[in-house]
N, C-alpha and C positions, 0 to 999 in steps of 0.2 A: 530348396527348390517348392517343396509343398506350400510353406509358409508365403513364398513369392507368388505362387499360383492363386493362394488365398486373397492376397492383397490385390491383385490383378482383377480379381471378381469384384471385390468392394470398391475400388477405385480405378480409375482408368490409368495408363501410363503417363499421359500428359499431366493429370491431375496431381500424381504422385512426383513427377518432375517438378512441377511448378511449386509443390510444398517443399521440396528438396532445396531448389533455389532461394526460396523465401528463407529458410531456415539458414542457408549459406550466407546471405546478406545479413540477417540478423547477427549471426556469428562475428561476422567481419566488423560490423558497425559496434557489437559489444566489445570487442578488443579496444577498437580506436576511443570509443566512448569512456571506458574504463580508465585508460591512461589520462585522458583529459579530466574526468571527474576526480581521479585520485591526487591531482595537483592542489585541489581546495578542500576536499571533504573526506572523511573515513568512509570507504566503501564496506557495507555489511553484508551485501548478498548479492546473488543473481537469482532471481525467482521467476515464476511464470504466472501471469495474470489470466483472465478469460481468454478463451480461444487459443490457448497455448502460446501466447505472446511474451517473448522473454523480455524482462526489465532488470535493471540495475537498482539495487536499493543501497542509499547512501546517508550520512547523518552529519550534522553538526552539532556536537554538544559542548555545551559550557558549563558553569557551575550552577546557574539558574535555568538555562533554557536548554531545549532539545529540539531540532527540527530532522524529521525522518523525510527524505525525498525519494522520488521515483522516477528514472527516466526509461522512456520505452525504446527499444532496441531497433525500431523499424525505421529510425531517422537519426542523422548524426546529432551529437550533444553540443548546443551552441551556448552553454552557460546557464539555462535556466531549466527547473524540473518540469514534469507533466504533472505530479500530484504530490502534495505533502501534508504531513500531520506537524503542527507546531504545538510544543508542549513545554511546561514549566515545572520544575521541581519544586514542590510546594512545601514538603516537608521532608523528613527522613523516609517516610512511609508513603509518600504520595505524589504521583505524576499527573498533572492536570492539563487535558487538551485544551488549548487555546483556540485552534480552529483546524479544520481540514480543507484544504483547497485542492482545486484540479479536475480532471477530467472524469466524468460520471459513466456509470454503466459499463465500466471495462474491467471491473475487479480490482482497481488499484487501492481503493480505500481499504480493502480486505487484506490485500498484500501488506500495506504500511501498517494496519493494525497489527498484524501478527507480529512484524517486526518491532513494533513499539511496545508489545507485551514483553518481546525477548528483551529489550533494553530495560524496562521496568524490573524484570528477574534478574539480570545482570547486576542492576543497580539496589537490589535487595528492597525494590518497593512493592508493598503489599496492595496497593490501590491504584487503579487510574480512575480520575474523575474528568467531569466535563460539566458545561452549563448547556441548557438549550434556552436560547434567547429569542426576543421577539422576531429579530430577521430570520429565523429558522423555521418559522410556523408556516410559511408556504410550501414546505417539504417536510413537515414533522413525522408523516407516517413513514416517509422513506427512511428518516433517520431512526424511528422507532425500529423498524424491521433490521436496519443495519447494526444497531447496538445490540438488540436481542441475538442476532445471528452471532455476535462476538461475545455473548454471555456477560452482557452489563445489565445491572438492575436500572430500571429507568421510571422517573417520576416525573409526570407532566401536569402542570396546572394550566389547564385551558384557558381558564377566566382571566389569569394573569399573564398569559402567553410567556410562560418560563418553564424551566424543568432543569433536571439534573440527572447525570448517568453516573454509576459507580460500578467499576470493575474490581472484585476481589480475589486476588490468588491464593487465598488459604482456603 
């Protein structure tokens, strides 16, 4: 009862009810979405992004390529991901990021990166690499911040509008 009284002081009853309703909707959608996603892909995890939003992480892995995808549980799954990291197995020790696509500023990229690192570890990959190319230079500072946050070494050549990132798990 003390805990309830504390919550009531922090948040009003209506606000708490609204949050509970939102979580119930996300849970219901999560159940339905997982059934649909599992028909085509391997479900890796359920996770939370920014603002405590629940997301489903799933992957399609082949011998040469790997795509880690994310679907947010605030809407029904209609066959498309909301964000994804596409990567290639370059060698026995290196997974190379080909592209990161999707919704920005919701924490989806960080959730995907966490799971890409887990896949790299499961596959006994020591490195995750990637290239920064000319088309990235309109948001290169955001990329540098993102990769630093995820413990990548970053080399940028501003003169030639190129760069590379390397994550070493050892």
